[in-house]
MDTraj code that builds the backbone (N, CA, C; nanometers):
import mdtraj as md
import numpy as np

residues = "MET SER GLY SER PHE TRP ASN ALA CYS GLY MET VAL ASP VAL ALA THR VAL THR GLY ILE VAL GLY ALA LEU GLY ALA GLY SER VAL ILE GLY SER TYR VAL ALA GLY GLY LYS ASP ARG ARG SER SER ARG ALA ASP VAL LEU LYS SER ILE GLU THR LEU GLU LEU GLU ARG TRP GLY PRO VAL THR TRP LEU ASP PHE ARG ARG HIS SER ILE GLU LEU LEU SER THR ALA LEU VAL ALA GLN LEU PRO ARG GLU LEU VAL MET GLU TYR VAL VAL LEU ALA ARG THR ALA ALA GLU LEU SER ASP ASP ASN TYR ARG GLN SER PRO PRO ASP ASP LYS THR ALA ASN GLY ILE ASP GLY HIS VAL SER ASP MET VAL ARG ASP GLY ALA ARG LEU VAL THR ALA VAL ALA TRP SER PRO ARG PRO VAL ALA LEU ALA ARG ALA SER PHE GLY LEU ARG ALA LEU ARG SER LYS GLU ALA GLY ILE THR ALA GLU ASP PHE LYS ARG HIS LEU LYS SER ALA ARG GLU GLU VAL VAL".split()
xyz = np.array([
    [-0.6552, -3.4572, 0.1891],
    [-0.5635, -3.3750, 0.1125],
    [-0.5914, -3.4028, -0.0425],
    [-0.6038, -3.5192, -0.0752],
    [-0.6254, -3.5465, -0.2218],
    [-0.7639, -3.4847, -0.2712],
    [-0.8609, -3.4787, -0.1715],
    [-0.9928, -3.4047, -0.2102],
    [-0.9621, -3.2649, -0.2398],
    [-0.8839, -3.1977, -0.1580],
    [-0.8563, -3.0585, -0.1813],
    [-0.7749, -3.0304, -0.3081],
    [-0.6940, -3.1281, -0.3483],
    [-0.6114, -3.1151, -0.4717],
    [-0.7158, -3.1157, -0.5855],
    [-0.8213, -3.2155, -0.5891],
    [-0.9125, -3.2251, -0.6953],
    [-1.0111, -3.1038, -0.6928],
    [-1.0422, -3.0535, -0.5670],
    [-1.1291, -2.9284, -0.5715],
    [-1.0473, -2.8144, -0.6144],
    [-0.9203, -2.7992, -0.5942],
    [-0.8329, -2.6978, -0.6400],
    [-0.8246, -2.6953, -0.7864],
    [-0.8208, -2.8182, -0.8495],
    [-0.8130, -2.8273, -0.9956],
    [-0.9575, -2.8150, -1.0581],
    [-1.0518, -2.8037, -0.9790],
    [-1.1863, -2.7955, -1.0281],
    [-1.2386, -2.9216, -1.1075],
    [-1.1924, -3.0324, -1.0667],
    [-1.2244, -3.1535, -1.1500],
    [-1.3033, -3.2548, -1.0629],
    [-1.3935, -3.2097, -0.9783],
    [-1.4675, -3.2979, -0.8854],
    [-1.6002, -3.3451, -0.9563],
    [-1.6454, -3.2773, -1.0534],
    [-1.7772, -3.3062, -1.1100],
    [-1.7796, -3.4373, -1.1700],
    [-1.8891, -3.5002, -1.1713],
    [-1.9270, -3.6491, -1.2033],
    [-1.9071, -3.6460, -1.3624],
    [-1.9412, -3.5507, -1.4364],
    [-1.9289, -3.5502, -1.5801],
    [-1.7820, -3.5730, -1.6179],
    [-1.6988, -3.4906, -1.5505],
    [-1.5561, -3.5081, -1.5900],
    [-1.4968, -3.6403, -1.5581],
    [-1.5378, -3.7041, -1.4451],
    [-1.4783, -3.8360, -1.4012],
    [-1.5380, -3.9318, -1.5072],
    [-1.6653, -3.9326, -1.5395],
    [-1.7193, -4.0174, -1.6403],
    [-1.6518, -4.0033, -1.7759],
    [-1.6233, -3.8845, -1.8187],
    [-1.5521, -3.8699, -1.9381],
    [-1.4162, -3.9291, -1.9356],
    [-1.3493, -3.9177, -1.8283],
    [-1.2111, -3.9721, -1.8132],
    [-1.2239, -4.1237, -1.8145],
    [-1.3181, -4.1842, -1.7383],
    [-1.3311, -4.3300, -1.7276],
    [-1.3740, -4.3809, -1.8720],
    [-1.4606, -4.3048, -1.9421],
    [-1.4977, -4.3491, -2.0946],
    [-1.3860, -4.3426, -2.1823],
    [-1.3020, -4.2307, -2.1760],
    [-1.1764, -4.2192, -2.2475],
    [-1.0859, -4.3373, -2.2371],
    [-1.0811, -4.3744, -2.1073],
    [-0.9826, -4.4908, -2.0811],
    [-1.0309, -4.6231, -2.1338],
    [-1.1602, -4.6334, -2.1744],
    [-1.2171, -4.7487, -2.2085],
    [-1.2679, -4.8478, -2.0948],
    [-1.2679, -4.7962, -1.9842],
    [-1.3061, -4.8738, -1.8717],
    [-1.4645, -4.8924, -1.8799],
    [-1.5427, -4.8018, -1.9265],
    [-1.6788, -4.8045, -1.9406],
    [-1.7152, -4.9280, -2.0133],
    [-1.6527, -4.9587, -2.1365],
    [-1.6862, -5.0627, -2.2147],
    [-1.6396, -5.1969, -2.1563],
    [-1.5321, -5.1932, -2.0802],
    [-1.5032, -5.3197, -2.0022],
    [-1.5963, -5.3551, -1.9003],
    [-1.6466, -5.2582, -1.8284],
    [-1.7547, -5.2796, -1.7209],
    [-1.8787, -5.3328, -1.7779],
    [-1.9178, -5.2654, -1.8907],
    [-2.0365, -5.2983, -1.9636],
    [-2.0249, -5.4401, -2.0194],
    [-1.9048, -5.4774, -2.0751],
    [-1.8974, -5.6102, -2.1187],
    [-1.8904, -5.7116, -2.0042],
    [-1.8332, -5.6858, -1.8929],
    [-1.8372, -5.7727, -1.7830],
    [-1.9730, -5.7983, -1.7265],
    [-2.0586, -5.6974, -1.7157],
    [-2.1905, -5.7039, -1.6738],
    [-2.2734, -5.7851, -1.7672],
    [-2.2610, -5.7562, -1.8883],
    [-2.3411, -5.8319, -2.0063],
    [-2.2976, -5.9767, -1.9985],
    [-2.1640, -6.0040, -1.9846],
    [-2.1139, -6.1349, -1.9775],
    [-2.1633, -6.2195, -1.8621],
    [-2.1837, -6.1544, -1.7544],
    [-2.2404, -6.2146, -1.6336],
    [-2.3808, -6.2651, -1.6563],
    [-2.4586, -6.1794, -1.7191],
    [-2.5874, -6.2081, -1.7624],
    [-2.5884, -6.3362, -1.8550],
    [-2.5052, -6.3377, -1.9542],
    [-2.4933, -6.4514, -2.0579],
    [-2.4491, -6.5735, -1.9810],
    [-2.3560, -6.5626, -1.8887],
    [-2.3125, -6.6863, -1.8147],
    [-2.4221, -6.7431, -1.7243],
    [-2.5075, -6.6535, -1.6709],
    [-2.6209, -6.7006, -1.5803],
    [-2.7203, -6.7738, -1.6731],
    [-2.7470, -6.7157, -1.7901],
    [-2.8419, -6.7802, -1.8848],
    [-2.7739, -6.9179, -1.9327],
    [-2.6469, -6.9136, -1.9615],
    [-2.5835, -7.0452, -1.9969],
    [-2.5864, -7.1452, -1.8844],
    [-2.5771, -7.1075, -1.7687],
    [-2.5774, -7.2023, -1.6501],
    [-2.7223, -7.2650, -1.6560],
    [-2.8324, -7.1853, -1.6795],
    [-2.9614, -7.2554, -1.6871],
    [-2.9690, -7.3486, -1.8111],
    [-2.9011, -7.3084, -1.9201],
    [-2.9010, -7.3993, -2.0361],
    [-2.8334, -7.5280, -2.0028],
    [-2.7281, -7.5188, -1.9185],
    [-2.6531, -7.6352, -1.8660],
    [-2.7380, -7.7324, -1.7988],
    [-2.8237, -7.6758, -1.7137],
    [-2.9109, -7.7582, -1.6361],
    [-3.0119, -7.8399, -1.7354],
    [-3.0623, -7.7594, -1.8283],
    [-3.1573, -7.8098, -1.9296],
    [-3.0987, -7.9283, -2.0169],
    [-2.9673, -7.9076, -2.0362],
    [-2.8903, -8.0021, -2.1244],
    [-2.8652, -8.1411, -2.0378],
    [-2.8350, -8.1131, -1.9082],
    [-2.8130, -8.2275, -1.8233],
    [-2.9477, -8.3072, -1.8122],
    [-3.0511, -8.2310, -1.7906],
    [-3.1835, -8.3019, -1.7747],
    [-3.2133, -8.3920, -1.8987],
    [-3.1882, -8.3314, -2.0221],
    [-3.2153, -8.3924, -2.1470],
    [-3.1252, -8.5113, -2.1581],
    [-2.9992, -8.5238, -2.1209],
    [-2.8997, -8.6349, -2.1302],
    [-2.9413, -8.7376, -2.0287],
    [-2.9913, -8.6906, -1.9162],
    [-3.0280, -8.7827, -1.8032],
    [-3.1490, -8.8699, -1.8598],
    [-3.2408, -8.8089, -1.9279],
    [-3.3535, -8.8862, -1.9875],
    [-3.3040, -8.9715, -2.1088],
    [-3.2184, -8.9154, -2.1768],
    [-3.1778, -8.9842, -2.3089],
    [-3.0828, -9.1030, -2.2847],
    [-3.0266, -9.1267, -2.1676],
    [-2.9279, -9.2204, -2.1484],
    [-2.9883, -9.3616, -2.1293],
    [-3.1216, -9.3724, -2.1389],
    [-3.1844, -9.5005, -2.1184],
    [-3.2285, -9.5528, -2.2560],
    [-3.2136, -9.6928, -2.2804],
    [-3.2362, -9.7563, -2.3934],
    [-3.3828, -9.7605, -2.4178],
    [-3.4233, -9.7549, -2.5474],
    [-3.3409, -9.7565, -2.6605],
    [-3.2841, -9.6129, -2.6798],
    [-3.1562, -9.6056, -2.7184],
    [-3.1050, -9.4707, -2.7316],
    [-3.0973, -9.4318, -2.8846],
    [-3.1408, -9.3123, -2.9054],
    [-3.1314, -9.2478, -3.0295],
    [-2.9939, -9.1751, -3.0451],
    [-2.8947, -9.2378, -3.0904],
    [-2.7548, -9.1789, -3.0818],
    [-2.7332, -9.0441, -3.1506],
    [-2.8019, -9.0174, -3.2467],
    [-2.7922, -8.8836, -3.3142],
    [-2.8417, -8.7772, -3.2178],
    [-2.9637, -8.8040, -3.1549],
    [-3.0049, -8.7011, -3.0474],
    [-2.9104, -8.6976, -2.9304],
    [-2.8639, -8.8123, -2.8838],
    [-2.7692, -8.8070, -2.7764],
    [-2.6412, -8.7301, -2.7935],
    [-2.5981, -8.7431, -2.9193],
    [-2.4680, -8.6777, -2.9532],
    [-2.5019, -8.5164, -2.9691],
    [-2.6095, -8.4803, -3.0355],
    [-2.6482, -8.3467, -3.0486],
    [-2.6605, -8.2804, -2.9111],
    [-2.7306, -8.3522, -2.8190],
    [-2.7496, -8.2854, -2.6797],
    [-2.6181, -8.2842, -2.6014],
    [-2.5327, -8.3817, -2.6241],
    [-2.4072, -8.3755, -2.5657],
    [-2.3234, -8.2557, -2.6028],
    [-2.3203, -8.2247, -2.7429],
    [-2.2577, -8.1106, -2.7874],
    [-2.3197, -7.9848, -2.7363],
    [-2.4516, -7.9839, -2.7209],
    [-2.5225, -7.8712, -2.6710],
    [-2.4745, -7.8471, -2.5247],
    [-2.4597, -7.9456, -2.4558],
    [-2.4176, -7.9275, -2.3102],
    [-2.2801, -7.8728, -2.3060],
    [-2.1905, -7.9301, -2.3981],
    [-2.0557, -7.8803, -2.3865],
    [-2.0460, -7.7391, -2.4338],
    [-2.1253, -7.6945, -2.5287],
    [-2.1133, -7.5574, -2.5751],
    [-2.1684, -7.4667, -2.4620],
    [-2.2824, -7.4932, -2.3997],
    [-2.3389, -7.4102, -2.3072],
    [-2.2509, -7.3961, -2.1836],
    [-2.1765, -7.5131, -2.1474],
    [-2.0854, -7.5120, -2.0410],
    [-1.9656, -7.4301, -2.0685],
    [-1.9265, -7.4169, -2.1960],
    [-1.8176, -7.3370, -2.2273],
    [-1.8461, -7.1933, -2.2070],
    [-1.9658, -7.1471, -2.2538],
    [-2.0122, -7.0076, -2.2276],
    [-2.0261, -6.9822, -2.0789],
    [-2.0609, -7.0802, -2.0057],
    [-2.1024, -7.0616, -1.8562],
    [-1.9631, -7.0608, -1.7865],
    [-1.8536, -7.0984, -1.8624],
    [-1.7085, -7.1089, -1.8044],
    [-1.7003, -7.2124, -1.6916],
    [-1.7568, -7.3333, -1.7126],
    [-1.7507, -7.4396, -1.6368],
    [-1.6135, -7.5177, -1.6691],
    [-1.5491, -7.5766, -1.5711],
    [-1.4335, -7.6559, -1.6012],
    [-1.4611, -7.7585, -1.7034],
    [-1.3918, -7.7597, -1.8150],
    [-1.4105, -7.8512, -1.9368],
    [-1.3920, -7.9889, -1.8898],
    [-1.2890, -8.0179, -1.8149],
    [-1.2623, -8.1548, -1.7827],
    [-1.3744, -8.2236, -1.7047],
    [-1.4429, -8.1471, -1.6177],
    [-1.5579, -8.1973, -1.5390],
    [-1.6769, -8.2265, -1.6269],
    [-1.7058, -8.1350, -1.7125],
    [-1.8325, -8.1588, -1.8115],
    [-1.7973, -8.2689, -1.9016],
    [-1.6802, -8.2790, -1.9508],
    [-1.6416, -8.4010, -2.0390],
    [-1.6551, -8.5298, -1.9653],
    [-1.6101, -8.5311, -1.8363],
    [-1.6222, -8.6521, -1.7609],
    [-1.7633, -8.6988, -1.7444],
    [-1.8446, -8.5983, -1.7189],
    [-2.0036, -8.6231, -1.7138],
    [-2.0577, -8.6780, -1.8416],
    [-2.0161, -8.6192, -1.9504],
    [-2.0700, -8.6682, -2.0734],
    [-2.0166, -8.8106, -2.0977],
    [-1.8838, -8.8366, -2.0736],
    [-1.8357, -8.9774, -2.0889],
    [-1.9109, -9.0690, -2.0069],
    [-1.9378, -9.0337, -1.8775],
    [-2.0239, -9.1274, -1.8003],
    [-2.1624, -9.1500, -1.8440],
    [-2.2230, -9.0416, -1.8918],
    [-2.3614, -9.0530, -1.9486],
    [-2.3588, -9.1360, -2.0754],
    [-2.2566, -9.1175, -2.1595],
    [-2.2441, -9.2130, -2.2698],
    [-2.2247, -9.3539, -2.2337],
    [-2.1428, -9.3792, -2.1430],
    [-2.1097, -9.5142, -2.0875],
    [-2.2389, -9.5770, -2.0450],
    [-2.3170, -9.5051, -1.9582],
    [-2.4469, -9.5494, -1.9219],
    [-2.5428, -9.5787, -2.0322],
    [-2.5531, -9.4846, -2.1270],
    [-2.6293, -9.5110, -2.2366],
    [-2.6089, -9.6391, -2.3164],
    [-2.4742, -9.6565, -2.3412],
    [-2.4311, -9.7742, -2.4152],
    [-2.4702, -9.9075, -2.3409],
    [-2.4487, -9.9047, -2.2089],
    [-2.4875, -10.0242, -2.1234],
    [-2.6495, -10.0465, -2.1254],
    [-2.7185, -9.9335, -2.1125],
    [-2.8619, -9.9410, -2.1179],
    [-2.9118, -9.9907, -2.2646],
    [-2.8615, -9.9376, -2.3666],
    [-2.8998, -9.9779, -2.4972],
    [-2.8585, -10.1204, -2.5252],
    [-2.7458, -10.1633, -2.4776],
    [-2.7136, -10.2953, -2.4993],
    [-2.8112, -10.3946, -2.4228],
    [-2.8451, -10.3665, -2.2997],
    [-2.9421, -10.4424, -2.2230],
    [-3.0756, -10.4553, -2.2913],
    [-3.1153, -10.3290, -2.3410],
    [-3.2484, -10.3237, -2.4135],
    [-3.2481, -10.4134, -2.5356],
    [-3.1424, -10.4059, -2.6099],
    [-3.1447, -10.4922, -2.7344],
    [-3.1299, -10.6354, -2.7153],
    [-3.0767, -10.6808, -2.5958],
    [-3.0472, -10.8092, -2.5655],
    [-3.1578, -10.8697, -2.4872],
    [-3.2527, -10.7981, -2.4371],
    [-3.3684, -10.8443, -2.3509],
    [-3.4893, -10.8882, -2.4456],
    [-3.5686, -10.9799, -2.3884],
    [-3.6942, -11.0127, -2.4536],
    [-3.7794, -10.8870, -2.4699],
    [-3.8707, -10.8786, -2.5705],
    [-3.9545, -10.7527, -2.6023],
    [-4.0432, -10.7233, -2.4906],
    [-4.0817, -10.8238, -2.4154],
    [-4.1858, -10.7960, -2.3104],
    [-4.1236, -10.7708, -2.1698],
    [-3.9874, -10.7529, -2.1617],
    [-3.9205, -10.7265, -2.0468],
    [-3.9266, -10.5814, -2.0042],
    [-3.9872, -10.5609, -1.8847],
    [-4.0120, -10.4116, -1.8461],
    [-3.8855, -10.3524, -1.7858],
    [-3.7901, -10.4322, -1.7614],
    [-3.6555, -10.3642, -1.7027],
    [-3.5542, -10.3967, -1.8052],
    [-3.5733, -10.3978, -1.9366],
    [-3.4936, -10.4276, -2.0369],
    [-3.3721, -10.3273, -2.0523],
    [-3.3988, -10.2068, -2.0141],
    [-3.2986, -10.1052, -2.0241],
    [-3.2192, -10.0751, -1.8984],
    [-3.2266, -10.1557, -1.7991],
    [-3.1588, -10.1358, -1.6662],
    [-3.0101, -10.1363, -1.6806],
    [-2.9427, -10.0823, -1.5921],
    [-2.8120, -10.0891, -1.5738],
    [-2.7677, -10.1187, -1.4290],
    [-2.6404, -10.1426, -1.4001],
    [-2.5972, -10.1647, -1.2705],
    [-2.6190, -10.0216, -1.1922],
    [-2.6661, -10.0495, -1.0644],
    [-2.7057, -9.9351, -0.9845],
    [-2.5915, -9.8403, -0.9442],
    [-2.4708, -9.9032, -0.9285],
    [-2.3505, -9.8226, -0.8956],
    [-2.3130, -9.7368, -1.0208],
    [-2.3348, -9.7787, -1.1420],
    [-2.3149, -9.6914, -1.2577],
    [-2.4022, -9.5888, -1.2627],
    [-2.5374, -9.6158, -1.2501],
    [-2.6461, -9.5179, -1.2548],
    [-2.6231, -9.4103, -1.1459],
    [-2.5992, -9.4446, -1.0257],
    [-2.5622, -9.3559, -0.9246],
    [-2.4367, -9.2669, -0.9476],
    [-2.3428, -9.3283, -1.0127],
    [-2.2135, -9.2442, -1.0404],
    [-2.2543, -9.1325, -1.1487],
    [-2.3264, -9.1735, -1.2470],
    [-2.3750, -9.0804, -1.3478],
    [-2.4482, -8.9670, -1.2890],
    [-2.5426, -9.0018, -1.2064],
    [-2.6267, -8.8933, -1.1292],
    [-2.5376, -8.8093, -1.0493],
    [-2.4360, -8.8803, -0.9820],
    [-2.3455, -8.7868, -0.9045],
    [-2.2705, -8.6843, -0.9877],
    [-2.2326, -8.7399, -1.1114],
    [-2.1680, -8.6492, -1.2030],
    [-2.2606, -8.5256, -1.2492],
    [-2.3858, -8.5640, -1.2643],
    [-2.4792, -8.4581, -1.3064],
    [-2.5002, -8.3544, -1.1949],
    [-2.5028, -8.4093, -1.0776],
    [-2.5243, -8.3206, -0.9552],
    [-2.4075, -8.2335, -0.9298],
    [-2.2811, -8.2908, -0.9607],
    [-2.1600, -8.2124, -0.9439],
    [-2.1391, -8.1032, -1.0446],
    [-2.1829, -8.1363, -1.1717],
    [-2.1778, -8.0260, -1.2764],
    [-2.2827, -7.9196, -1.2286],
    [-2.3965, -7.9492, -1.1878],
    [-2.4924, -7.8580, -1.1412],
    [-2.4494, -7.7724, -1.0269],
    [-2.3861, -7.8386, -0.9274],
    [-2.3403, -7.7684, -0.8144],
    [-2.2224, -7.6667, -0.8505],
    [-2.1414, -7.7150, -0.9428],
    [-2.0225, -7.6257, -0.9807],
    [-2.0878, -7.5106, -1.0656],
    [-2.1859, -7.5275, -1.1408],
    [-2.2374, -7.4266, -1.2284],
    [-2.2807, -7.3125, -1.1434],
    [-2.3572, -7.3391, -1.0233],
    [-2.4093, -7.2374, -0.9424],
    [-2.3177, -7.2071, -0.8206],
    [-2.1887, -7.2362, -0.8251],
    [-2.1030, -7.1944, -0.7263],
    [-2.0243, -7.0724, -0.7694],
    [-1.9819, -6.9895, -0.6733],
    [-1.8872, -6.8778, -0.6993],
    [-1.7514, -6.9456, -0.7616],
    [-1.6911, -6.8691, -0.8451],
    [-1.5757, -6.9200, -0.9161],
    [-1.4773, -7.0068, -0.8382],
    [-1.4161, -6.9450, -0.7285],
    [-1.3141, -7.0156, -0.6477],
    [-1.3652, -7.1467, -0.5839],
    [-1.5005, -7.1392, -0.5338],
    [-1.5626, -7.2586, -0.4820],
    [-1.5854, -7.3591, -0.5920],
    [-1.6234, -7.3136, -0.7095],
    [-1.6465, -7.4004, -0.8236],
    [-1.5292, -7.4804, -0.8628],
    [-1.4174, -7.4122, -0.8698],
    [-1.2949, -7.4836, -0.9089],
    [-1.2403, -7.5838, -0.8086],
    [-1.2532, -7.5484, -0.6853],
    [-1.2263, -7.6501, -0.5774],
    [-1.3187, -7.7664, -0.5719],
    [-1.4584, -7.7294, -0.5865],
    [-1.5590, -7.8352, -0.5843],
    [-1.5332, -7.9342, -0.7049],
    [-1.5109, -7.8711, -0.8273],
    [-1.4853, -7.9575, -0.9493],
    [-1.3645, -8.0415, -0.9291],
    [-1.2554, -7.9935, -0.8729],
    [-1.1407, -8.0723, -0.8555],
    [-1.1531, -8.1959, -0.7635],
    [-1.2115, -8.1658, -0.6540],
    [-1.2458, -8.2902, -0.5426],
    [-1.3418, -8.3789, -0.5989],
    [-1.4517, -8.3275, -0.6635],
    [-1.5586, -8.4091, -0.7169],
    [-1.5181, -8.4866, -0.8339],
    [-1.4232, -8.4399, -0.9217],
    [-1.3743, -8.5212, -1.0301],
    [-1.2915, -8.6343, -0.9721],
    [-1.2021, -8.6082, -0.8797],
    [-1.1296, -8.7112, -0.8213],
    [-1.2262, -8.8233, -0.7694],
    [-1.3340, -8.7829, -0.6851],
    [-1.4156, -8.8825, -0.6243],
    [-1.4934, -8.9637, -0.7422],
    [-1.5277, -8.9042, -0.8549],
    [-1.5956, -8.9740, -0.9630],
    [-1.4986, -9.0778, -1.0224],
    [-1.3772, -9.0335, -1.0457],
    [-1.2723, -9.1261, -1.1075],
    [-1.2408, -9.2451, -1.0047],
    [-1.2523, -9.2153, -0.8793],
    [-1.2228, -9.3119, -0.7736],
    [-1.3327, -9.4208, -0.7867],
    [-1.4638, -9.3705, -0.8032],
    [-1.5784, -9.4648, -0.8154],
    [-1.5630, -9.5429, -0.9400],
    [-1.5278, -9.4764, -1.0484],
    [-1.5036, -9.5457, -1.1760],
    [-1.4062, -9.6591, -1.1618],
    [-1.2910, -9.6453, -1.0967],
    [-1.2032, -9.7387, -1.0701],
    [-1.2535, -9.8525, -0.9985],
    [-1.3407, -9.8253, -0.9167],
    [-1.4009, -9.9361, -0.8153],
    [-1.4974, -10.0315, -0.8900],
    [-1.5439, -9.9892, -0.9990],
    [-1.6346, -10.0746, -1.0841],
    [-1.5427, -10.1666, -1.1755],
    [-1.5495, -10.2979, -1.1463],
    [-1.4570, -10.3899, -1.2179],
    [-1.5338, -10.4689, -1.3292],
    [-1.6524, -10.4442, -1.3498],
    [-1.7354, -10.5209, -1.4557],
    [-1.6631, -10.4930, -1.5889],
    [-1.6400, -10.5916, -1.6679],
    [-1.5745, -10.5843, -1.7954],
    [-1.6662, -10.5088, -1.8977],
    [-1.7860, -10.5220, -1.9019],
    [-1.8715, -10.4392, -1.9830],
    [-1.8672, -10.2916, -1.9526],
    [-1.8605, -10.2642, -1.8265],
    [-1.8546, -10.1242, -1.7965],
    [-1.7188, -10.0706, -1.8458],
    [-1.6060, -10.1398, -1.8254],
    [-1.4687, -10.0926, -1.8619],
    [-1.4685, -10.0768, -2.0145],
    [-1.5183, -10.1567, -2.0886],
    [-1.5191, -10.1616, -2.2360],
    [-1.6085, -10.0345, -2.2817],
    [-1.7254, -10.0182, -2.2367],
    [-1.8024, -9.9113, -2.2636],
    [-1.7415, -9.7730, -2.2284],
    [-1.6729, -9.7723, -2.1095],
    [-1.6144, -9.6509, -2.0647],
    [-1.4985, -9.6140, -2.1604],
    [-1.4296, -9.7009, -2.2018],
    [-1.3196, -9.6907, -2.3018],
    [-1.3783, -9.6334, -2.4303],
    [-1.4763, -9.6939, -2.4767],
    [-1.5416, -9.6592, -2.5976],
    [-1.5962, -9.5202, -2.5921],
    [-1.6574, -9.4828, -2.4852],
    [-1.7175, -9.3494, -2.4610],
    [-1.6052, -9.2436, -2.4646],
    [-1.4887, -9.2636, -2.3933],
    [-1.3811, -9.1798, -2.3866],
    [-1.3259, -9.1449, -2.5333],
    [-1.3286, -9.2556, -2.6120],
    [-1.2750, -9.2366, -2.7447],
    [-1.3748, -9.1502, -2.8287],
    [-1.5080, -9.1767, -2.8090],
    [-1.6073, -9.1087, -2.8891],
    [-1.6109, -8.9568, -2.8419],
    [-1.6186, -8.9297, -2.7094],
    [-1.6426, -8.8001, -2.6607],
    [-1.5296, -8.7110, -2.6756],
    [-1.4092, -8.7647, -2.6411],
    [-1.2905, -8.6816, -2.6444],
    [-1.2260, -8.6871, -2.7727],
])
top = md.Topology()
chain = top.add_chain()
for i, resn in enumerate(residues, 1):
    res = top.add_residue(resn, chain, resSeq=i)
    for name in ("N", "CA", "C"):
        top.add_atom(name, md.element.get_by_symbol(name[0]), res)
traj = md.Trajectory(xyz[None], top)
């Protein structure tokens, strides 16, 4: 019946419908959404590159200016990619904590020590888990990403609480103050 109404009014042609949609501004909204999706996909790829950079830079000796610059780069690309801020911040805090631990070990070790920048395996695994979580969230559909981020963040914080080493706790506190 509605089809016969539109036929009776003579308003069935595509040009008229397109004109009405354009007049209502829906065309610009749809165009912005499509362009925004392309930007978000590009930003998700940039997030992966930034994570890769931080994962390499978190080993001593650390160049702190570069580490900070790449941390900010990750945070800004994650913002454009619409990733949960709390998750990305947590990863950056963990990466900074690991970098501080690695840098301390490097500076306190003899010059010929080949494992001078090593850190506790549990800490290293936790940082890698954080990187994997951010990556998984970046490439998940929005509802899945939010749920995955929430559960993953809880799991990361539970692992943090399980590490009782004083140097880890001290550096974690320092990293939280620096990053946040």
